[in-house]
C-alpha positions as CSV (number, residue, x, y, z in Angstrom):
1,X,-37.9,-60.5,-5.5
2,X,-40.6,-57.9,-5.9
3,X,-43.4,-57.1,-8.3
4,X,-40.9,-56.4,-11.2
5,X,-39.3,-59.9,-11.0
6,X,-36.2,-61.4,-9.5
7,X,-33.0,-59.4,-9.1
8,X,-29.7,-61.2,-8.7
9,X,-26.0,-60.6,-8.9
10,X,-23.7,-62.3,-11.3
11,X,-20.1,-62.1,-12.4
12,X,-19.2,-60.9,-15.9
13,X,-15.7,-62.3,-16.5
14,X,-15.4,-60.4,-19.8
15,X,-15.9,-57.0,-18.2
16,X,-12.9,-54.9,-17.2
17,X,-13.1,-53.4,-13.8
18,X,-16.5,-54.1,-12.1
19,X,-17.2,-57.8,-12.7
20,X,-20.3,-57.9,-10.4
21,X,-23.4,-57.0,-12.2
22,X,-27.1,-57.1,-11.4
23,X,-29.9,-58.3,-13.6
24,X,-33.7,-58.3,-13.1
25,X,-35.7,-61.0,-14.8
26,X,-39.3,-62.0,-14.7
27,X,-40.1,-64.9,-12.4
28,X,-40.8,-67.4,-15.2
29,X,-37.6,-66.5,-17.1
30,X,-35.5,-66.6,-13.9
31,X,-36.9,-70.1,-13.0
32,X,-36.3,-71.3,-16.5
33,X,-32.6,-70.3,-16.5
34,X,-32.1,-71.5,-12.9
35,X,-33.5,-74.9,-13.6
36,X,-31.1,-75.4,-16.5
37,X,-28.5,-76.0,-13.8
38,X,-30.5,-78.6,-11.9
39,X,-29.8,-82.2,-12.7
40,X,-32.5,-84.9,-12.6
41,X,-32.5,-87.3,-9.6
42,X,-29.9,-90.0,-10.0
43,X,-27.6,-87.9,-12.3
44,X,-24.2,-86.7,-11.3
45,X,-22.3,-83.7,-12.6
46,X,-19.2,-84.6,-14.6
47,X,-16.7,-81.9,-14.3
48,X,-13.6,-83.5,-15.8
49,X,-13.8,-85.8,-18.7
50,X,-12.1,-86.6,-22.0
51,X,-8.5,-87.3,-22.9
52,X,-7.0,-85.5,-19.9
53,X,-9.5,-86.8,-17.2
54,X,-7.5,-87.9,-14.2
55,X,-8.9,-91.4,-14.1
56,X,-7.2,-92.5,-17.3
57,X,-4.8,-89.6,-18.2
58,X,-1.6,-91.7,-18.0
59,X,-3.0,-94.5,-20.2
60,X,-4.7,-92.1,-22.6
61,X,-1.6,-90.0,-23.1
62,X,0.5,-93.1,-23.7
63,X,-1.9,-94.4,-26.3
64,X,-2.0,-91.0,-28.0
65,X,1.8,-90.9,-28.1
66,X,1.9,-94.4,-29.6
67,X,-0.6,-93.6,-32.3
68,X,1.1,-90.4,-33.2
69,X,4.6,-92.0,-33.0
70,X,5.8,-89.4,-30.5
71,X,8.5,-90.4,-28.0
72,X,7.7,-90.2,-24.3
73,X,9.1,-87.0,-22.9
74,X,12.3,-87.4,-20.8
75,X,11.8,-87.3,-17.0
76,X,12.6,-84.0,-15.4
77,X,16.2,-83.5,-14.4
78,X,15.3,-81.2,-11.6
79,X,15.9,-82.4,-8.0
80,X,13.1,-80.2,-6.8
């Protein structure tokens, strides 16, 4: 942080080669972007949700197969 603003490193996954880049933003813009990632007190981040969420994956897939009239896949024949 200096008189120009806040300089930070970030990863650009679309870039070929050097993924690490630096950016300088004004303090107000940096704080605005940073606070977009902060949850209010009492909230929890949900990382996995939807049809394939681990908590109900087996039941959700069975229901989807039944609604689509798709047979359950055969168990693996591998003795792995």
